[in-house]
C-alpha positions as CSV (number, residue, x, y, z in Angstrom):
1,M,4.1,59.2,-24.8
2,T,1.8,57.2,-27.0
3,D,0.3,54.0,-25.6
4,N,0.2,51.4,-28.4
5,T,-1.2,48.7,-26.3
6,T,-4.2,47.1,-28.0
7,A,-7.2,46.8,-25.8
8,R,-8.5,43.3,-25.5
9,T,-12.1,42.3,-25.0
10,P,-13.1,39.0,-23.5
11,L,-13.8,36.4,-26.1
12,A,-17.1,34.6,-26.0
13,G,-17.0,30.9,-25.4
14,T,-16.3,29.0,-28.6
15,P,-18.8,26.2,-29.6
16,S,-16.2,23.5,-28.8
17,L,-15.6,25.0,-25.4
18,L,-19.3,25.3,-24.6
19,R,-19.8,21.7,-25.7
20,A,-16.9,20.5,-23.5
21,I,-18.4,22.4,-20.5
22,N,-21.9,21.0,-21.1
23,D,-20.5,17.4,-21.6
24,R,-18.6,17.6,-18.3
25,A,-21.6,19.0,-16.4
26,A,-23.7,16.1,-17.7
27,L,-21.1,13.5,-16.8
28,E,-20.9,14.9,-13.3
29,L,-24.7,14.8,-12.9
30,L,-24.8,11.2,-14.0
31,L,-22.1,10.3,-11.5
32,E,-23.9,12.1,-8.7
33,N,-27.5,11.1,-9.5
34,G,-27.2,7.8,-11.4
35,P,-29.2,7.0,-14.6
36,L,-30.9,10.0,-16.1
37,S,-33.1,10.6,-19.1
38,R,-32.5,13.2,-21.8
39,T,-35.3,15.3,-20.4
40,Q,-33.8,15.1,-16.9
41,I,-30.4,16.1,-18.1
42,G,-31.9,19.0,-20.0
43,T,-33.7,20.2,-16.9
44,L,-30.7,19.9,-14.6
45,T,-28.3,21.6,-17.0
46,G,-30.8,24.1,-18.5
47,L,-30.1,22.7,-22.0
48,S,-32.8,22.4,-24.6
49,K,-34.0,18.9,-25.6
50,P,-32.2,19.0,-29.0
51,T,-29.0,20.1,-27.3
52,A,-29.3,17.4,-24.6
53,S,-29.9,14.8,-27.3
54,Q,-26.8,15.9,-29.2
55,L,-24.8,15.9,-26.0
56,L,-25.8,12.3,-25.2
57,A,-25.1,11.2,-28.7
58,R,-21.6,12.7,-28.4
59,L,-20.9,11.0,-25.1
60,E,-22.3,7.7,-26.2
61,A,-20.1,7.7,-29.4
62,A,-17.1,8.5,-27.2
63,G,-17.9,5.5,-25.0
64,L,-18.5,7.6,-21.9
65,V,-22.2,6.9,-21.4
66,L,-24.4,3.9,-22.0
67,P,-28.2,3.4,-22.4
68,V,-29.4,1.4,-19.4
69,G,-33.1,0.8,-19.7
70,T,-36.1,3.2,-19.6
71,T,-38.2,5.1,-17.2
72,A,-41.5,3.4,-16.1
73,G,-44.7,4.3,-14.4
74,G,-45.2,7.8,-15.7
75,P,-47.6,9.2,-18.3
76,G,-46.6,8.9,-22.0
77,P,-43.9,6.7,-23.6
78,N,-41.0,5.5,-21.5
79,A,-37.8,7.5,-21.8
80,Q,-34.3,6.1,-22.4
81,L,-32.0,6.3,-19.3
82,Y,-28.3,6.8,-19.5
83,Q,-25.4,6.3,-17.1
84,V,-21.7,6.8,-17.2
85,N,-19.9,3.9,-18.8
86,P,-18.0,2.0,-16.0
87,A,-15.5,0.8,-18.6
88,A,-14.5,4.3,-19.5
89,G,-11.6,3.9,-17.1
90,Y,-10.2,2.1,-14.1
91,V,-8.1,3.2,-11.2
92,A,-6.1,1.7,-8.3
93,G,-5.4,2.9,-4.8
94,L,-2.6,1.4,-2.6
95,D,-2.0,1.6,1.1
96,V,1.6,0.8,1.9
97,T,2.7,-0.1,5.5
98,T,5.7,-1.8,7.0
99,S,3.8,-5.1,7.0
100,E,1.7,-5.2,3.8
101,V,0.7,-3.6,0.5
102,R,-3.1,-3.3,0.2
103,V,-4.5,-2.7,-3.3
104,A,-8.1,-1.8,-4.4
105,V,-9.4,-1.3,-7.9
106,A,-12.5,0.7,-9.0
107,D,-14.1,1.7,-12.2
108,I,-14.6,5.3,-13.3
109,T,-18.0,5.5,-11.5
110,G,-16.3,4.7,-8.2
111,Q,-17.7,1.1,-8.0
112,F,-15.3,-1.1,-6.0
113,L,-14.2,-4.1,-8.1
114,A,-11.5,-6.0,-6.1
115,E,-9.1,-5.8,-3.2
116,H,-5.9,-7.7,-2.6
117,R,-3.3,-7.7,0.1
118,A,0.3,-8.9,0.0
119,P,2.6,-9.2,3.0
120,T,5.9,-7.3,2.6
121,K,8.0,-9.3,5.1
122,G,11.1,-10.6,3.3
123,W,10.8,-8.3,0.3
124,P,14.3,-7.2,-0.8
125,A,14.4,-3.5,-1.1
126,A,15.6,-3.8,-4.7
127,A,12.5,-5.9,-5.6
128,T,10.0,-3.3,-4.3
129,V,8.8,-2.1,-7.7
130,G,8.4,-5.6,-9.1
131,K,6.6,-6.8,-6.0
132,V,4.2,-3.9,-6.1
133,A,3.5,-4.4,-9.8
134,G,2.8,-8.1,-9.1
135,T,0.4,-7.2,-6.4
136,V,-1.5,-4.8,-8.6
137,A,-1.6,-7.3,-11.4
138,E,-3.1,-9.9,-9.1
139,T,-5.8,-7.4,-8.1
140,L,-6.6,-6.6,-11.7
141,T,-6.9,-10.4,-12.4
142,Q,-9.4,-10.6,-9.5
143,A,-11.3,-7.7,-10.9
144,G,-11.5,-9.4,-14.3
145,L,-9.4,-6.7,-16.0
146,P,-6.4,-7.0,-18.3
147,A,-2.9,-5.7,-17.7
148,G,-2.7,-2.0,-18.8
149,A,-6.3,-1.3,-17.9
150,L,-5.5,1.4,-15.3
151,R,-5.8,5.1,-16.0
152,E,-4.5,6.3,-12.7
153,V,-2.7,4.9,-9.6
154,V,-2.4,6.7,-6.2
155,I,-0.2,5.2,-3.5
156,G,-0.4,6.1,0.2
157,V,2.7,5.8,2.2
158,G,3.9,6.8,5.7
159,G,6.1,9.6,4.5
160,A,6.1,12.8,2.4
161,P,7.4,13.1,-1.2
162,D,9.6,16.1,-1.5
163,P,7.9,18.4,-4.1
164,V,11.3,19.4,-5.6
165,T,13.3,16.1,-5.7
166,G,10.5,13.6,-5.6
167,K,12.4,11.6,-3.0
168,L,10.4,10.2,-0.1
169,R,11.1,11.8,3.2
170,Y,10.2,10.8,6.8
171,A,10.1,7.2,5.7
172,S,13.2,5.3,6.9
173,H,10.8,2.5,7.9
174,L,10.0,1.7,4.2
175,P,13.1,0.3,2.6
176,G,12.9,0.3,-1.2
177,W,10.8,3.4,-1.4
178,H,13.5,6.1,-1.6
179,S,14.8,6.0,-5.1
180,P,14.7,9.4,-6.8
181,G,13.4,7.6,-9.9
182,L,10.7,5.6,-8.0
183,L,7.7,7.3,-9.6
184,R,9.1,6.7,-13.1
185,E,9.9,3.1,-12.3
186,L,6.4,2.5,-10.9
187,S,4.7,4.2,-13.8
188,T,6.6,2.0,-16.2
189,A,5.9,-1.2,-14.3
190,L,2.2,-0.4,-13.9
191,D,1.7,1.1,-17.3
192,A,-0.2,4.0,-15.8
193,P,0.4,7.4,-14.3
194,V,1.4,7.0,-10.6
195,S,1.4,9.5,-7.8
196,I,2.6,9.0,-4.2
197,E,0.8,10.8,-1.3
198,N,1.2,10.8,2.5
199,D,-1.1,8.2,3.9
200,V,-2.6,10.4,6.6
201,N,-3.3,13.1,4.0
202,L,-5.3,10.5,2.0
203,A,-7.2,9.5,5.1
204,A,-8.2,13.2,5.5
205,V,-9.3,13.3,1.9
206,A,-11.5,10.3,2.5
207,E,-13.0,11.7,5.7
208,Q,-13.8,15.0,4.0
209,S,-15.5,13.4,1.0
210,S,-17.5,10.7,2.7
211,G,-16.6,10.4,6.3
212,A,-16.5,12.3,9.6
213,A,-15.4,15.6,8.1
214,Q,-18.0,16.0,5.4
215,G,-19.0,19.7,5.0
216,C,-16.1,20.8,7.2
217,E,-13.4,23.0,5.6
218,D,-11.1,23.5,8.6
219,F,-10.1,20.3,10.4
220,V,-7.2,18.2,11.6
221,L,-7.0,14.5,11.4
222,L,-4.8,12.8,14.0
223,W,-3.6,9.3,13.0
224,A,-2.5,7.1,15.9
225,G,-1.2,3.6,15.2
226,D,2.3,2.2,15.0
227,G,3.3,5.7,14.1
228,I,1.7,9.1,14.8
229,G,0.8,11.6,12.1
230,A,-1.6,14.4,11.2
231,A,-3.3,15.9,8.2
232,I,-4.3,19.6,8.2
233,V,-7.1,20.9,6.0
234,I,-7.5,24.7,5.8
235,A,-10.3,26.3,3.7
236,G,-11.1,22.9,2.2
237,R,-7.6,22.2,1.0
238,L,-4.8,20.0,2.3
239,H,-1.9,22.0,3.7
240,R,1.3,20.1,2.7
241,G,3.9,22.6,3.7
242,F,6.9,23.9,1.8
243,T,8.7,20.5,1.7
244,G,5.6,18.4,1.9
245,G,6.2,17.6,5.6
246,A,3.2,19.4,7.2
247,G,1.6,17.0,9.7
248,E,4.8,15.0,10.6
249,V,3.9,15.5,14.2
250,G,5.6,12.3,15.4
251,Y,8.8,14.5,15.7
252,M,7.0,17.2,17.6
253,P,8.5,18.0,21.0
254,V,6.0,17.5,23.8
255,P,6.3,17.5,27.6
256,G,7.3,14.3,29.3
257,V,9.6,12.8,26.7
258,P,13.1,13.7,25.4
259,V,13.5,16.2,22.6
260,I,15.0,14.6,19.4
261,Q,18.4,16.2,18.9
262,D,19.1,14.8,15.4
263,V,16.0,14.0,13.4
264,R,18.0,12.6,10.5
265,R,18.9,9.6,12.6
266,K,16.6,6.7,13.1
267,N,15.3,7.3,16.6
268,S,12.2,7.8,18.6
269,G,11.2,10.9,20.6
270,G,8.7,13.6,20.8
271,F,5.0,12.8,20.3
272,Q,5.8,9.4,18.7
273,R,7.5,8.2,21.9
274,L,4.6,9.4,24.0
275,T,1.7,7.9,22.0
276,G,2.9,5.5,19.3
277,A,2.0,1.8,19.6
278,P,5.1,0.8,21.7
279,A,4.4,3.6,24.1
280,V,0.8,2.5,24.5
281,R,1.9,-1.0,25.4
282,L,4.4,0.3,28.0
283,L,1.8,2.6,29.5
284,A,-0.7,-0.3,29.8
285,R,1.8,-2.3,31.8
286,E,1.8,0.4,34.4
287,Y,-1.8,-0.5,35.0
288,G,-1.3,-4.3,34.9
289,L,-2.6,-4.7,31.3
290,T,-0.6,-6.7,28.8
291,A,-1.3,-7.8,25.2
292,P,0.7,-8.3,22.0
293,S,-0.5,-5.1,20.3
294,A,-1.7,-1.7,21.2
295,E,-5.1,-2.4,19.7
296,E,-5.4,-5.6,21.8
297,V,-4.4,-3.9,25.0
298,I,-7.0,-1.2,24.4
299,A,-9.6,-3.8,23.9
300,L,-8.5,-5.4,27.2
301,A,-8.8,-2.1,28.9
302,L,-12.3,-1.5,27.7
303,A,-13.2,-4.9,29.3
304,T,-11.4,-4.2,32.6
305,P,-13.2,-1.7,34.9
306,G,-11.0,0.3,37.2
307,A,-7.4,-0.3,35.9
308,G,-8.7,-0.2,32.3
309,D,-10.5,3.1,32.9
310,D,-7.4,4.7,34.4
311,F,-5.2,3.5,31.6
312,L,-7.6,4.9,28.9
313,T,-7.8,8.3,30.7
314,A,-4.0,8.4,30.8
315,L,-3.7,7.5,27.1
316,A,-6.3,10.1,26.2
317,G,-4.3,12.7,28.2
318,R,-1.2,11.9,26.2
319,L,-3.0,12.2,22.9
320,A,-4.6,15.5,24.1
321,V,-1.2,17.0,24.9
322,G,-0.1,16.7,21.3
323,L,-3.5,17.8,20.0
324,A,-3.4,20.9,22.2
325,V,-0.2,22.0,20.4
326,I,-1.7,21.5,17.0
327,V,-5.0,23.2,17.7
328,A,-3.3,26.1,19.3
329,V,-1.6,26.8,16.0
330,V,-4.3,25.8,13.5
331,D,-7.5,26.5,15.5
332,P,-9.6,23.9,13.5
333,Q,-13.4,23.5,13.6
334,L,-13.0,19.8,14.0
335,V,-10.5,17.1,15.0
336,V,-10.9,13.6,13.5
337,V,-9.1,10.7,15.3
338,S,-8.2,7.7,13.1
339,G,-5.8,4.8,12.9
340,G,-5.6,1.6,14.9
341,I,-5.5,3.1,18.4
342,P,-8.6,5.4,18.2
343,T,-10.5,2.7,16.3
344,A,-9.8,0.2,19.0
345,G,-10.8,2.7,21.7
346,G,-14.0,3.6,20.0
347,E,-16.5,6.0,21.5
348,R,-15.0,5.7,25.0
349,L,-11.5,6.8,24.0
350,R,-12.9,9.5,21.7
351,A,-14.9,11.0,24.5
352,L,-11.9,11.0,26.9
353,I,-9.7,12.7,24.3
354,E,-12.3,15.4,23.8
355,E,-12.6,15.9,27.5
356,E,-8.9,15.9,28.2
357,L,-8.3,18.4,25.3
358,A,-10.9,20.7,26.7
359,R,-9.1,20.7,30.0
360,I,-5.8,22.0,28.6
361,S,-6.6,23.9,25.5
362,I,-8.3,27.3,25.0
363,A,-9.5,26.1,21.5
364,R,-12.0,23.3,22.1
365,P,-12.9,21.8,18.7
366,E,-15.3,18.9,18.5
367,V,-13.5,15.5,18.4
368,R,-15.0,12.8,16.1
369,S,-14.0,9.3,15.3
370,S,-13.3,8.1,11.8
371,A,-16.5,7.3,10.0
372,L,-15.0,5.0,7.3
373,P,-15.0,1.2,7.2
374,G,-11.8,-0.6,6.3
375,S,-8.7,1.5,5.4
376,P,-9.3,5.2,5.3
377,V,-6.0,5.5,3.4
378,L,-7.3,3.2,0.7
379,H,-10.5,5.1,0.4
380,G,-8.5,8.4,0.0
381,A,-6.2,6.9,-2.6
382,L,-9.1,5.7,-4.7
383,R,-10.8,9.1,-4.3
384,R,-7.6,10.9,-5.6
385,A,-7.1,8.4,-8.4
386,L,-10.8,8.8,-9.5
387,A,-10.5,12.6,-9.6
388,A,-7.4,12.5,-11.7
389,A,-8.8,9.8,-14.0
390,R,-12.0,11.6,-14.6
391,E,-10.2,14.8,-15.4
392,A,-8.1,12.9,-18.0
393,V,-11.0,10.9,-19.5
394,F,-13.8,13.4,-19.4
395,S,-11.6,16.3,-20.8
396,T,-10.1,14.5,-23.8
397,H,-13.0,12.8,-25.5
């Protein structure tokens, strides 16, 4: 039998492909290092001075870089410095909870421009898209940007978008966010590409890029607040699961609470019933501590020797029970605790969680507190939006 298959040899990079690779490398260097001269870009990329000059001319003509002054203090004439043009694109990140929508806007360099919050109490479910669009518009106004300026929008919600249907799952607490056409409706209203991501996953993205999990490729983030959730990062990548529901540990059966028999119904059980905010307040009452919120009762415990110490130890034990199940399966290098409850408990609660986990788990990962100010979800949403916008802007000039 004669083999008529034609042997193929790898093709050398075309000039246009090589230019695109060099341009992208230069833009990434400018984002990472700030203003650079032609000589510095040439040195860092290995390009000749003429090639570096042509590259910068191309990027400047495309509106992606700007001249921003000159070097000073060295021998010889001063050299022109260049930086990425902040106006090359703008992004927005949203953190959606049961009580508010929080929006932040940044330019393509990652520079924060404005933040705005809007309470969601009283929002009719049918008005969700319009209300969200109005909140984003108000944030753009505060940033001094016109409507339609956004290149990418990422929204963090307490649920998981189904990768097949696009419908939001595990989010009965968010009325108005379950339409199968939600992404299309939001994209139209915001005049920009929109993606929806689980809020705890976004918090993990932020911790990995600039928080407590920098340099760590295998970790779990446990979020404890009104609700309980987790994000799992394996080999540097988020593990979402087949239906997008990896990390929905609020439903996880744990000792001491009833097992949920029908997860499709609105109910409370499993890990959520043991460690969610309502459970924290109930536990505190057993130790004579009362306050309107879980965060406030934890602050009271920190200021109350004796009973407060006992309560915090009991709470840490409850959190460790769920973590022991997770780390037994995942065996992470690190656990990051985040959300309102760990933040309120600070170093004292973190140390107790680590101690209690070591008592009941063979795997004994280090436990760290979130290292991010403000909303980790908002940080993660902006990080994801920036990555998508840069890919779009830098690859199409």
